[in-house]
Backbone as XML, in Angstrom:
<?xml version="1.0"?>
<chain id="A" units="angstrom">
  <residue number="1" name="MET">
    <atom name="N" x="-13.954" y="-3.562" z="12.302"/>
    <atom name="CA" x="-14.496" y="-2.011" z="11.741"/>
    <atom name="C" x="-13.540" y="-2.023" z="10.352"/>
  </residue>
  <residue number="2" name="ALA">
    <atom name="N" x="-14.732" y="-1.774" z="9.102"/>
    <atom name="CA" x="-13.905" y="-1.709" z="8.012"/>
    <atom name="C" x="-13.635" y="-0.395" z="7.251"/>
  </residue>
  <residue number="3" name="GLU">
    <atom name="N" x="-13.517" y="0.230" z="7.872"/>
    <atom name="CA" x="-13.048" y="1.824" z="7.615"/>
    <atom name="C" x="-11.979" y="1.633" z="6.777"/>
  </residue>
  <residue number="4" name="ASN">
    <atom name="N" x="-11.384" y="3.221" z="6.404"/>
    <atom name="CA" x="-10.189" y="2.690" z="5.610"/>
    <atom name="C" x="-9.197" y="2.629" z="6.484"/>
  </residue>
  <residue number="5" name="LEU">
    <atom name="N" x="-8.163" y="1.644" z="6.677"/>
    <atom name="CA" x="-7.252" y="1.956" z="6.998"/>
    <atom name="C" x="-5.887" y="2.384" z="6.726"/>
  </residue>
  <residue number="6" name="ILE">
    <atom name="N" x="-6.081" y="3.329" z="5.677"/>
    <atom name="CA" x="-5.033" y="4.201" z="5.456"/>
    <atom name="C" x="-4.883" y="5.268" z="5.853"/>
  </residue>
  <residue number="7" name="GLU">
    <atom name="N" x="-6.382" y="5.751" z="6.655"/>
    <atom name="CA" x="-6.755" y="6.767" z="7.004"/>
    <atom name="C" x="-6.251" y="6.521" z="8.361"/>
  </residue>
  <residue number="8" name="LYS">
    <atom name="N" x="-6.779" y="5.461" z="8.970"/>
    <atom name="CA" x="-6.461" y="4.975" z="10.465"/>
    <atom name="C" x="-5.198" y="4.648" z="11.324"/>
  </residue>
  <residue number="9" name="TYR">
    <atom name="N" x="-4.142" y="4.585" z="9.800"/>
    <atom name="CA" x="-2.618" y="4.260" z="10.093"/>
    <atom name="C" x="-1.931" y="5.313" z="9.102"/>
  </residue>
  <residue number="10" name="GLY">
    <atom name="N" x="-1.488" y="5.899" z="8.247"/>
    <atom name="CA" x="-1.446" y="6.912" z="7.317"/>
    <atom name="C" x="-0.395" y="6.147" z="6.408"/>
  </residue>
  <residue number="11" name="ARG">
    <atom name="N" x="-0.282" y="6.482" z="5.513"/>
    <atom name="CA" x="0.764" y="5.966" z="4.352"/>
    <atom name="C" x="1.870" y="5.953" z="4.922"/>
  </residue>
  <residue number="12" name="LEU">
    <atom name="N" x="2.528" y="6.668" z="5.122"/>
    <atom name="CA" x="3.876" y="6.326" z="5.829"/>
    <atom name="C" x="4.201" y="4.911" z="6.953"/>
  </residue>
  <residue number="13" name="LYS">
    <atom name="N" x="3.130" y="4.288" z="7.499"/>
    <atom name="CA" x="3.086" y="3.266" z="8.471"/>
    <atom name="C" x="3.392" y="2.028" z="7.267"/>
  </residue>
  <residue number="14" name="THR">
    <atom name="N" x="2.936" y="1.822" z="6.437"/>
    <atom name="CA" x="2.400" y="1.140" z="5.059"/>
    <atom name="C" x="3.589" y="0.766" z="4.737"/>
  </residue>
  <residue number="15" name="HIS">
    <atom name="N" x="4.438" y="2.408" z="4.375"/>
    <atom name="CA" x="5.657" y="1.856" z="3.842"/>
    <atom name="C" x="6.947" y="1.033" z="4.618"/>
  </residue>
  <residue number="16" name="GLU">
    <atom name="N" x="7.275" y="1.592" z="6.064"/>
    <atom name="CA" x="8.108" y="1.040" z="7.074"/>
    <atom name="C" x="7.034" y="-0.061" z="7.119"/>
  </residue>
  <residue number="17" name="VAL">
    <atom name="N" x="5.532" y="-0.346" z="7.425"/>
    <atom name="CA" x="5.740" y="-1.815" z="7.144"/>
    <atom name="C" x="6.251" y="-3.215" z="5.805"/>
  </residue>
  <residue number="18" name="VAL">
    <atom name="N" x="5.770" y="-3.016" z="5.307"/>
    <atom name="CA" x="6.405" y="-3.670" z="3.733"/>
    <atom name="C" x="7.803" y="-3.611" z="4.333"/>
  </residue>
  <residue number="19" name="ALA">
    <atom name="N" x="8.713" y="-2.621" z="4.006"/>
    <atom name="CA" x="10.110" y="-2.820" z="3.743"/>
    <atom name="C" x="10.542" y="-3.550" z="5.251"/>
  </residue>
  <residue number="20" name="GLN">
    <atom name="N" x="9.566" y="-3.420" z="6.823"/>
    <atom name="CA" x="10.060" y="-4.883" z="6.952"/>
    <atom name="C" x="9.452" y="-6.034" z="7.429"/>
  </residue>
  <residue number="21" name="PHE">
    <atom name="N" x="8.704" y="-5.808" z="5.998"/>
    <atom name="CA" x="8.491" y="-6.882" z="5.799"/>
    <atom name="C" x="9.468" y="-7.779" z="4.857"/>
  </residue>
  <residue number="22" name="TYR">
    <atom name="N" x="9.545" y="-7.407" z="3.800"/>
    <atom name="CA" x="11.084" y="-7.299" z="2.850"/>
    <atom name="C" x="12.276" y="-7.838" z="3.787"/>
  </residue>
  <residue number="23" name="ASP">
    <atom name="N" x="12.640" y="-7.403" z="5.006"/>
    <atom name="CA" x="13.487" y="-7.488" z="5.187"/>
    <atom name="C" x="13.861" y="-9.484" z="6.008"/>
  </residue>
  <residue number="24" name="ALA">
    <atom name="N" x="12.762" y="-9.636" z="5.652"/>
    <atom name="CA" x="12.007" y="-10.812" z="7.011"/>
    <atom name="C" x="12.037" y="-11.998" z="5.534"/>
  </residue>
  <residue number="25" name="VAL">
    <atom name="N" x="11.475" y="-11.646" z="5.233"/>
    <atom name="CA" x="11.014" y="-12.124" z="3.878"/>
    <atom name="C" x="12.538" y="-12.846" z="2.856"/>
  </residue>
  <residue number="26" name="LEU">
    <atom name="N" x="13.535" y="-11.583" z="3.322"/>
    <atom name="CA" x="15.151" y="-11.764" z="3.019"/>
    <atom name="C" x="15.608" y="-12.841" z="3.341"/>
  </residue>
  <residue number="27" name="ALA">
    <atom name="N" x="15.700" y="-12.775" z="5.224"/>
    <atom name="CA" x="16.090" y="-13.592" z="5.693"/>
    <atom name="C" x="15.727" y="-14.877" z="5.531"/>
  </residue>
  <residue number="28" name="SER">
    <atom name="N" x="14.338" y="-14.951" z="5.083"/>
    <atom name="CA" x="13.699" y="-16.717" z="5.209"/>
    <atom name="C" x="14.787" y="-17.751" z="4.451"/>
  </residue>
  <residue number="29" name="PRO">
    <atom name="N" x="15.023" y="-18.766" z="4.714"/>
    <atom name="CA" x="15.679" y="-19.470" z="3.525"/>
    <atom name="C" x="14.903" y="-20.616" z="2.815"/>
  </residue>
  <residue number="30" name="ARG">
    <atom name="N" x="13.040" y="-20.090" z="2.688"/>
    <atom name="CA" x="12.044" y="-20.400" z="1.795"/>
    <atom name="C" x="12.069" y="-19.793" z="0.964"/>
  </residue>
  <residue number="31" name="LEU">
    <atom name="N" x="12.123" y="-18.375" z="1.275"/>
    <atom name="CA" x="11.475" y="-17.372" z="0.400"/>
    <atom name="C" x="12.388" y="-16.994" z="-0.156"/>
  </residue>
  <residue number="32" name="SER">
    <atom name="N" x="13.253" y="-16.504" z="0.311"/>
    <atom name="CA" x="14.486" y="-15.669" z="0.093"/>
    <atom name="C" x="15.438" y="-16.383" z="-1.931"/>
  </residue>
  <residue number="33" name="LEU">
    <atom name="N" x="14.791" y="-17.680" z="-1.858"/>
    <atom name="CA" x="15.285" y="-17.809" z="-3.324"/>
    <atom name="C" x="14.599" y="-17.776" z="-3.984"/>
  </residue>
  <residue number="34" name="TYR">
    <atom name="N" x="13.036" y="-16.691" z="-4.348"/>
    <atom name="CA" x="12.660" y="-15.831" z="-5.006"/>
    <atom name="C" x="12.675" y="-14.668" z="-5.092"/>
  </residue>
  <residue number="35" name="PHE">
    <atom name="N" x="13.837" y="-14.082" z="-4.636"/>
    <atom name="CA" x="13.954" y="-12.809" z="-5.134"/>
    <atom name="C" x="14.901" y="-12.759" z="-5.373"/>
  </residue>
  <residue number="36" name="ASP">
    <atom name="N" x="16.060" y="-13.275" z="-5.758"/>
    <atom name="CA" x="17.582" y="-13.886" z="-6.919"/>
    <atom name="C" x="17.496" y="-12.443" z="-7.988"/>
  </residue>
  <residue number="37" name="GLY">
    <atom name="N" x="18.380" y="-11.889" z="-7.823"/>
    <atom name="CA" x="18.052" y="-11.087" z="-8.755"/>
    <atom name="C" x="17.019" y="-9.627" z="-8.966"/>
  </residue>
  <residue number="38" name="ILE">
    <atom name="N" x="15.593" y="-9.704" z="-8.467"/>
    <atom name="CA" x="14.729" y="-8.759" z="-7.994"/>
    <atom name="C" x="15.526" y="-7.488" z="-7.583"/>
  </residue>
  <residue number="39" name="ASP">
    <atom name="N" x="14.614" y="-5.897" z="-7.555"/>
    <atom name="CA" x="15.168" y="-4.771" z="-8.036"/>
    <atom name="C" x="14.327" y="-4.921" z="-6.503"/>
  </residue>
  <residue number="40" name="ILE">
    <atom name="N" x="14.389" y="-5.094" z="-5.253"/>
    <atom name="CA" x="13.533" y="-5.333" z="-3.885"/>
    <atom name="C" x="13.507" y="-3.785" z="-3.507"/>
  </residue>
  <residue number="41" name="ARG">
    <atom name="N" x="13.565" y="-2.924" z="-3.863"/>
    <atom name="CA" x="13.493" y="-1.398" z="-3.762"/>
    <atom name="C" x="12.006" y="-0.750" z="-4.454"/>
  </residue>
  <residue number="42" name="GLY">
    <atom name="N" x="12.406" y="-1.386" z="-5.618"/>
    <atom name="CA" x="10.690" y="-1.465" z="-6.638"/>
    <atom name="C" x="9.730" y="-2.460" z="-5.766"/>
  </residue>
  <residue number="43" name="LEU">
    <atom name="N" x="10.631" y="-3.517" z="-5.398"/>
    <atom name="CA" x="8.248" y="-4.515" z="-5.005"/>
    <atom name="C" x="8.926" y="-3.884" z="-3.362"/>
  </residue>
  <residue number="44" name="VAL">
    <atom name="N" x="9.521" y="-3.489" z="-2.703"/>
    <atom name="CA" x="8.983" y="-2.482" z="-1.708"/>
    <atom name="C" x="8.206" y="-1.232" z="-2.550"/>
  </residue>
  <residue number="45" name="ASP">
    <atom name="N" x="8.243" y="-1.105" z="-3.112"/>
    <atom name="CA" x="7.007" y="0.343" z="-3.724"/>
    <atom name="C" x="6.014" y="-0.414" z="-4.346"/>
  </residue>
  <residue number="46" name="HIS">
    <atom name="N" x="6.501" y="-1.061" z="-5.247"/>
    <atom name="CA" x="5.024" y="-2.132" z="-5.930"/>
    <atom name="C" x="4.248" y="-2.826" z="-4.925"/>
  </residue>
  <residue number="47" name="GLN">
    <atom name="N" x="4.412" y="-3.381" z="-3.642"/>
    <atom name="CA" x="3.666" y="-3.971" z="-2.529"/>
    <atom name="C" x="3.281" y="-3.182" z="-1.400"/>
  </residue>
  <residue number="48" name="THR">
    <atom name="N" x="4.340" y="-1.735" z="-1.216"/>
    <atom name="CA" x="3.824" y="-0.581" z="-0.486"/>
    <atom name="C" x="2.239" y="-0.352" z="-1.101"/>
  </residue>
  <residue number="49" name="ALA">
    <atom name="N" x="2.223" y="-0.109" z="-2.339"/>
    <atom name="CA" x="0.788" y="0.410" z="-3.415"/>
    <atom name="C" x="-0.349" y="-0.889" z="-2.529"/>
  </residue>
  <residue number="50" name="PHE">
    <atom name="N" x="0.307" y="-2.025" z="-3.551"/>
    <atom name="CA" x="-0.624" y="-3.292" z="-3.119"/>
    <atom name="C" x="-1.958" y="-3.554" z="-1.307"/>
  </residue>
  <residue number="51" name="LEU">
    <atom name="N" x="-0.740" y="-3.308" z="-0.715"/>
    <atom name="CA" x="-0.995" y="-2.816" z="0.849"/>
    <atom name="C" x="-1.901" y="-1.783" z="1.359"/>
  </residue>
  <residue number="52" name="ARG">
    <atom name="N" x="-1.379" y="-0.427" z="0.700"/>
    <atom name="CA" x="-2.319" y="0.112" z="0.555"/>
    <atom name="C" x="-3.576" y="0.365" z="0.107"/>
  </residue>
  <residue number="53" name="SER">
    <atom name="N" x="-3.787" y="-0.100" z="-0.724"/>
    <atom name="CA" x="-4.868" y="-1.266" z="-1.467"/>
    <atom name="C" x="-5.657" y="-1.924" z="-0.700"/>
  </residue>
  <residue number="54" name="VAL">
    <atom name="N" x="-5.201" y="-2.599" z="0.584"/>
    <atom name="CA" x="-6.202" y="-3.321" z="0.739"/>
    <atom name="C" x="-6.199" y="-3.035" z="2.077"/>
  </residue>
  <residue number="55" name="MET">
    <atom name="N" x="-5.804" y="-2.122" z="2.358"/>
    <atom name="CA" x="-6.391" y="-1.255" z="3.707"/>
    <atom name="C" x="-7.275" y="0.492" z="2.773"/>
  </residue>
  <residue number="56" name="GLY">
    <atom name="N" x="-7.873" y="0.168" z="2.057"/>
    <atom name="CA" x="-9.055" y="1.160" z="1.536"/>
    <atom name="C" x="-7.974" y="1.600" z="0.451"/>
  </residue>
  <residue number="57" name="GLY">
    <atom name="N" x="-7.272" y="1.851" z="0.083"/>
    <atom name="CA" x="-6.743" y="2.679" z="-0.644"/>
    <atom name="C" x="-6.865" y="2.558" z="-1.681"/>
  </residue>
  <residue number="58" name="PRO">
    <atom name="N" x="-6.535" y="3.590" z="-3.506"/>
    <atom name="CA" x="-6.818" y="2.445" z="-4.134"/>
    <atom name="C" x="-6.512" y="1.893" z="-4.869"/>
  </residue>
  <residue number="59" name="ASN">
    <atom name="N" x="-7.490" y="0.755" z="-5.738"/>
    <atom name="CA" x="-7.424" y="-0.661" z="-6.123"/>
    <atom name="C" x="-6.379" y="-0.187" z="-7.113"/>
  </residue>
  <residue number="60" name="ALA">
    <atom name="N" x="-4.679" y="-1.038" z="-6.671"/>
    <atom name="CA" x="-3.412" y="-1.093" z="-6.788"/>
    <atom name="C" x="-3.190" y="-1.956" z="-8.398"/>
  </residue>
  <residue number="61" name="HIS">
    <atom name="N" x="-3.784" y="-3.948" z="-8.239"/>
    <atom name="CA" x="-4.126" y="-4.633" z="-9.485"/>
    <atom name="C" x="-4.860" y="-5.221" z="-8.911"/>
  </residue>
  <residue number="62" name="THR">
    <atom name="N" x="-5.294" y="-5.964" z="-10.053"/>
    <atom name="CA" x="-6.205" y="-7.025" z="-10.048"/>
    <atom name="C" x="-5.620" y="-8.419" z="-10.296"/>
  </residue>
  <residue number="63" name="ALA">
    <atom name="N" x="-6.739" y="-9.631" z="-9.606"/>
    <atom name="CA" x="-6.417" y="-10.660" z="-9.254"/>
    <atom name="C" x="-5.196" y="-10.996" z="-10.965"/>
  </residue>
  <residue number="64" name="LEU">
    <atom name="N" x="-5.776" y="-10.911" z="-12.111"/>
    <atom name="CA" x="-4.773" y="-11.366" z="-13.142"/>
    <atom name="C" x="-3.863" y="-11.277" z="-13.173"/>
  </residue>
  <residue number="65" name="GLU">
    <atom name="N" x="-3.636" y="-9.915" z="-12.494"/>
    <atom name="CA" x="-2.139" y="-8.974" z="-12.938"/>
    <atom name="C" x="-1.680" y="-9.424" z="-11.830"/>
  </residue>
  <residue number="66" name="ILE">
    <atom name="N" x="-1.824" y="-9.926" z="-10.984"/>
    <atom name="CA" x="-1.018" y="-10.907" z="-9.748"/>
    <atom name="C" x="-1.318" y="-12.139" z="-10.253"/>
  </residue>
  <residue number="67" name="ALA">
    <atom name="N" x="-1.578" y="-12.948" z="-10.436"/>
    <atom name="CA" x="-1.588" y="-14.520" z="-11.230"/>
    <atom name="C" x="-0.100" y="-14.598" z="-12.492"/>
  </residue>
  <residue number="68" name="GLY">
    <atom name="N" x="-0.514" y="-13.364" z="-12.943"/>
    <atom name="CA" x="0.543" y="-13.056" z="-14.254"/>
    <atom name="C" x="1.671" y="-13.256" z="-13.197"/>
  </residue>
  <residue number="69" name="ALA">
    <atom name="N" x="2.227" y="-12.250" z="-12.126"/>
    <atom name="CA" x="3.102" y="-12.048" z="-12.062"/>
    <atom name="C" x="4.161" y="-12.817" z="-10.620"/>
  </residue>
  <residue number="70" name="HIS">
    <atom name="N" x="3.035" y="-14.311" z="-11.027"/>
    <atom name="CA" x="3.400" y="-15.180" z="-10.260"/>
    <atom name="C" x="3.635" y="-16.485" z="-11.124"/>
  </residue>
  <residue number="71" name="ARG">
    <atom name="N" x="2.504" y="-16.449" z="-11.999"/>
    <atom name="CA" x="2.820" y="-17.169" z="-12.728"/>
    <atom name="C" x="4.253" y="-18.232" z="-13.200"/>
  </residue>
  <residue number="72" name="GLY">
    <atom name="N" x="4.280" y="-19.470" z="-12.768"/>
    <atom name="CA" x="5.441" y="-20.322" z="-12.958"/>
    <atom name="C" x="6.048" y="-19.698" z="-12.251"/>
  </residue>
  <residue number="73" name="MET">
    <atom name="N" x="6.726" y="-19.757" z="-10.976"/>
    <atom name="CA" x="7.339" y="-19.972" z="-10.018"/>
    <atom name="C" x="7.245" y="-20.447" z="-8.716"/>
  </residue>
  <residue number="74" name="GLY">
    <atom name="N" x="6.317" y="-22.107" z="-9.079"/>
    <atom name="CA" x="6.663" y="-22.552" z="-8.370"/>
    <atom name="C" x="6.412" y="-21.572" z="-6.572"/>
  </residue>
  <residue number="75" name="ILE">
    <atom name="N" x="5.151" y="-21.403" z="-7.087"/>
    <atom name="CA" x="5.125" y="-21.062" z="-5.588"/>
    <atom name="C" x="3.987" y="-21.433" z="-4.824"/>
  </residue>
  <residue number="76" name="THR">
    <atom name="N" x="4.605" y="-22.789" z="-2.915"/>
    <atom name="CA" x="3.794" y="-23.347" z="-3.003"/>
    <atom name="C" x="2.727" y="-23.138" z="-1.718"/>
  </residue>
  <residue number="77" name="GLU">
    <atom name="N" x="1.746" y="-23.398" z="-1.117"/>
    <atom name="CA" x="0.753" y="-23.752" z="-0.191"/>
    <atom name="C" x="1.503" y="-22.713" z="1.410"/>
  </residue>
  <residue number="78" name="ASP">
    <atom name="N" x="2.727" y="-23.627" z="1.479"/>
    <atom name="CA" x="3.408" y="-23.883" z="2.453"/>
    <atom name="C" x="3.993" y="-22.181" z="2.190"/>
  </residue>
  <residue number="79" name="ASP">
    <atom name="N" x="4.485" y="-21.765" z="1.485"/>
    <atom name="CA" x="5.511" y="-20.876" z="1.161"/>
    <atom name="C" x="4.509" y="-19.282" z="1.224"/>
  </residue>
  <residue number="80" name="PHE">
    <atom name="N" x="3.117" y="-19.703" z="0.726"/>
    <atom name="CA" x="1.714" y="-18.375" z="1.320"/>
    <atom name="C" x="1.948" y="-18.017" z="2.430"/>
  </residue>
  <residue number="81" name="GLU">
    <atom name="N" x="2.072" y="-19.158" z="3.334"/>
    <atom name="CA" x="1.526" y="-19.335" z="4.408"/>
    <atom name="C" x="2.993" y="-18.292" z="5.282"/>
  </residue>
  <residue number="82" name="GLU">
    <atom name="N" x="3.725" y="-19.074" z="5.094"/>
    <atom name="CA" x="4.930" y="-18.128" z="5.289"/>
    <atom name="C" x="5.470" y="-17.007" z="5.136"/>
  </residue>
  <residue number="83" name="MET">
    <atom name="N" x="4.898" y="-16.724" z="3.849"/>
    <atom name="CA" x="4.084" y="-15.162" z="3.335"/>
    <atom name="C" x="3.040" y="-14.485" z="4.400"/>
  </residue>
  <residue number="84" name="ILE">
    <atom name="N" x="2.254" y="-14.808" z="4.612"/>
    <atom name="CA" x="0.917" y="-14.159" z="4.923"/>
    <atom name="C" x="1.710" y="-14.517" z="6.482"/>
  </residue>
  <residue number="85" name="GLY">
    <atom name="N" x="2.338" y="-15.069" z="7.752"/>
    <atom name="CA" x="2.625" y="-14.728" z="8.789"/>
    <atom name="C" x="4.098" y="-13.649" z="8.559"/>
  </residue>
  <residue number="86" name="LEU">
    <atom name="N" x="4.619" y="-13.288" z="7.714"/>
    <atom name="CA" x="5.483" y="-11.988" z="8.395"/>
    <atom name="C" x="5.488" y="-11.228" z="8.333"/>
  </residue>
  <residue number="87" name="LEU">
    <atom name="N" x="3.888" y="-11.433" z="7.163"/>
    <atom name="CA" x="3.696" y="-9.748" z="6.767"/>
    <atom name="C" x="2.714" y="-9.365" z="8.419"/>
  </residue>
  <residue number="88" name="VAL">
    <atom name="N" x="2.071" y="-10.597" z="8.844"/>
    <atom name="CA" x="1.397" y="-10.455" z="10.299"/>
    <atom name="C" x="2.191" y="-10.032" z="11.308"/>
  </residue>
  <residue number="89" name="ARG">
    <atom name="N" x="3.258" y="-10.885" z="11.179"/>
    <atom name="CA" x="4.349" y="-9.677" z="12.366"/>
    <atom name="C" x="4.343" y="-8.796" z="12.135"/>
  </residue>
  <residue number="90" name="SER">
    <atom name="N" x="4.903" y="-8.746" z="10.904"/>
    <atom name="CA" x="5.670" y="-6.878" z="10.646"/>
    <atom name="C" x="4.251" y="-6.333" z="10.901"/>
  </residue>
  <residue number="91" name="LEU">
    <atom name="N" x="3.079" y="-6.464" z="11.140"/>
    <atom name="CA" x="1.658" y="-5.492" z="10.902"/>
    <atom name="C" x="1.018" y="-5.511" z="12.178"/>
  </residue>
  <residue number="92" name="GLU">
    <atom name="N" x="1.899" y="-6.447" z="13.783"/>
    <atom name="CA" x="1.644" y="-6.695" z="14.481"/>
    <atom name="C" x="3.354" y="-5.819" z="15.382"/>
  </residue>
  <residue number="93" name="ARG">
    <atom name="N" x="4.801" y="-5.476" z="14.506"/>
    <atom name="CA" x="5.300" y="-4.416" z="15.257"/>
    <atom name="C" x="5.341" y="-3.159" z="15.078"/>
  </residue>
  <residue number="94" name="HIS">
    <atom name="N" x="4.193" y="-3.765" z="14.084"/>
    <atom name="CA" x="4.244" y="-1.125" z="14.150"/>
    <atom name="C" x="2.613" y="-0.915" z="14.746"/>
  </residue>
  <residue number="95" name="GLU">
    <atom name="N" x="2.460" y="-1.566" z="15.512"/>
    <atom name="CA" x="1.338" y="-1.082" z="16.581"/>
    <atom name="C" x="-0.201" y="-1.024" z="15.843"/>
  </residue>
  <residue number="96" name="ILE">
    <atom name="N" x="-0.340" y="-2.608" z="14.256"/>
    <atom name="CA" x="-1.886" y="-2.553" z="13.603"/>
    <atom name="C" x="-2.328" y="-2.933" z="15.072"/>
  </residue>
  <residue number="97" name="GLU">
    <atom name="N" x="-3.723" y="-2.828" z="15.065"/>
    <atom name="CA" x="-5.009" y="-3.524" z="15.583"/>
    <atom name="C" x="-5.265" y="-5.161" z="15.676"/>
  </residue>
  <residue number="98" name="PRO">
    <atom name="N" x="-5.168" y="-5.748" z="16.213"/>
    <atom name="CA" x="-5.394" y="-7.086" z="15.674"/>
    <atom name="C" x="-6.664" y="-7.261" z="14.919"/>
  </residue>
  <residue number="99" name="GLU">
    <atom name="N" x="-8.068" y="-6.658" z="15.038"/>
    <atom name="CA" x="-8.623" y="-6.435" z="13.714"/>
    <atom name="C" x="-8.794" y="-6.158" z="12.746"/>
  </residue>
  <residue number="100" name="ASP">
    <atom name="N" x="-7.724" y="-5.145" z="13.182"/>
    <atom name="CA" x="-7.041" y="-4.418" z="11.345"/>
    <atom name="C" x="-6.431" y="-5.809" z="10.604"/>
  </residue>
  <residue number="101" name="ILE">
    <atom name="N" x="-5.301" y="-6.298" z="11.701"/>
    <atom name="CA" x="-4.632" y="-7.290" z="11.059"/>
    <atom name="C" x="-5.307" y="-8.178" z="10.543"/>
  </residue>
  <residue number="102" name="ALA">
    <atom name="N" x="-6.451" y="-8.914" z="10.867"/>
    <atom name="CA" x="-7.554" y="-9.566" z="10.604"/>
    <atom name="C" x="-8.159" y="-9.293" z="9.116"/>
  </residue>
  <residue number="103" name="ILE">
    <atom name="N" x="-8.007" y="-8.156" z="9.009"/>
    <atom name="CA" x="-9.076" y="-7.286" z="7.602"/>
    <atom name="C" x="-8.259" y="-7.726" z="6.584"/>
  </residue>
  <residue number="104" name="ILE">
    <atom name="N" x="-7.063" y="-6.940" z="6.994"/>
    <atom name="CA" x="-5.931" y="-7.343" z="5.824"/>
    <atom name="C" x="-5.424" y="-8.389" z="5.662"/>
  </residue>
  <residue number="105" name="GLU">
    <atom name="N" x="-5.382" y="-9.596" z="6.732"/>
    <atom name="CA" x="-5.545" y="-11.302" z="6.181"/>
    <atom name="C" x="-6.615" y="-11.897" z="5.060"/>
  </residue>
  <residue number="106" name="GLY">
    <atom name="N" x="-7.439" y="-11.261" z="5.800"/>
    <atom name="CA" x="-8.140" y="-11.685" z="4.487"/>
    <atom name="C" x="-8.267" y="-11.100" z="3.433"/>
  </residue>
  <residue number="107" name="ARG">
    <atom name="N" x="-7.895" y="-10.269" z="2.761"/>
    <atom name="CA" x="-8.083" y="-9.237" z="1.808"/>
    <atom name="C" x="-6.869" y="-9.948" z="1.187"/>
  </residue>
  <residue number="108" name="TYR">
    <atom name="N" x="-5.320" y="-10.068" z="1.303"/>
    <atom name="CA" x="-4.931" y="-10.647" z="0.957"/>
    <atom name="C" x="-4.643" y="-12.072" z="0.883"/>
  </residue>
  <residue number="109" name="ARG">
    <atom name="N" x="-5.958" y="-12.754" z="1.881"/>
    <atom name="CA" x="-5.875" y="-14.357" z="1.610"/>
    <atom name="C" x="-7.247" y="-14.294" z="-0.033"/>
  </residue>
  <residue number="110" name="ARG">
    <atom name="N" x="-7.352" y="-13.312" z="-0.955"/>
    <atom name="CA" x="-8.346" y="-13.382" z="-2.126"/>
    <atom name="C" x="-7.296" y="-13.900" z="-2.893"/>
  </residue>
  <residue number="111" name="TYR">
    <atom name="N" x="-6.151" y="-13.061" z="-2.771"/>
    <atom name="CA" x="-5.464" y="-13.333" z="-3.782"/>
    <atom name="C" x="-4.433" y="-14.388" z="-3.514"/>
  </residue>
  <residue number="112" name="GLN">
    <atom name="N" x="-4.759" y="-15.797" z="-3.241"/>
    <atom name="CA" x="-4.110" y="-16.793" z="-2.341"/>
    <atom name="C" x="-3.834" y="-17.225" z="-3.722"/>
  </residue>
  <residue number="113" name="GLU">
    <atom name="N" x="-4.554" y="-18.023" z="-4.569"/>
    <atom name="CA" x="-5.080" y="-18.793" z="-5.628"/>
    <atom name="C" x="-3.994" y="-17.958" z="-6.615"/>
  </residue>
  <residue number="114" name="ALA">
    <atom name="N" x="-4.194" y="-17.367" z="-7.200"/>
    <atom name="CA" x="-3.447" y="-16.264" z="-8.440"/>
    <atom name="C" x="-2.057" y="-16.601" z="-7.462"/>
  </residue>
  <residue number="115" name="VAL">
    <atom name="N" x="-1.975" y="-16.381" z="-6.921"/>
    <atom name="CA" x="-0.336" y="-16.237" z="-5.720"/>
    <atom name="C" x="0.411" y="-17.853" z="-6.013"/>
  </residue>
  <residue number="116" name="VAL">
    <atom name="N" x="-0.449" y="-18.929" z="-5.491"/>
    <atom name="CA" x="0.116" y="-19.931" z="-5.279"/>
    <atom name="C" x="-0.029" y="-20.794" z="-7.158"/>
  </residue>
  <residue number="117" name="ALA">
    <atom name="N" x="-0.595" y="-20.464" z="-7.253"/>
    <atom name="CA" x="-1.627" y="-21.225" z="-8.618"/>
    <atom name="C" x="-1.132" y="-20.411" z="-10.443"/>
  </residue>
  <residue number="118" name="GLY">
    <atom name="N" x="-0.991" y="-19.276" z="-9.886"/>
    <atom name="CA" x="-1.108" y="-18.463" z="-10.869"/>
    <atom name="C" x="-2.344" y="-18.497" z="-11.981"/>
  </residue>
  <residue number="119" name="ARG">
    <atom name="N" x="-3.162" y="-18.331" z="-11.007"/>
    <atom name="CA" x="-4.271" y="-18.188" z="-12.187"/>
    <atom name="C" x="-5.282" y="-17.402" z="-11.492"/>
  </residue>
  <residue number="120" name="ALA">
    <atom name="N" x="-6.391" y="-16.393" z="-12.155"/>
    <atom name="CA" x="-7.130" y="-16.125" z="-11.587"/>
    <atom name="C" x="-8.471" y="-16.380" z="-11.299"/>
  </residue>
</chain>
């Protein structure tokens, strides 16, 4: 069901999901390398806004903006898959229903090329 997932789960839950997601990302030997010297608190806020947008809130960013932010980082398909897996686990831990997780995952995957290839 493609209802507004923000209304269903609430804004606070999205911040908790993202905070736990970044804890897992920073614990990942593969992914943590991308975040050296990055303001994680700001990134959590930024990613929370993005998660809210894919859950039915206001649009946070375009594919072009996402591509620009990731251009030249050398993110691989495997890196992206690990990130998606960590996001899914964080959503599951916060009791997001499986069908809603599938919707969220699908919406994140729309930006896969922008993240991996750095192009929209």
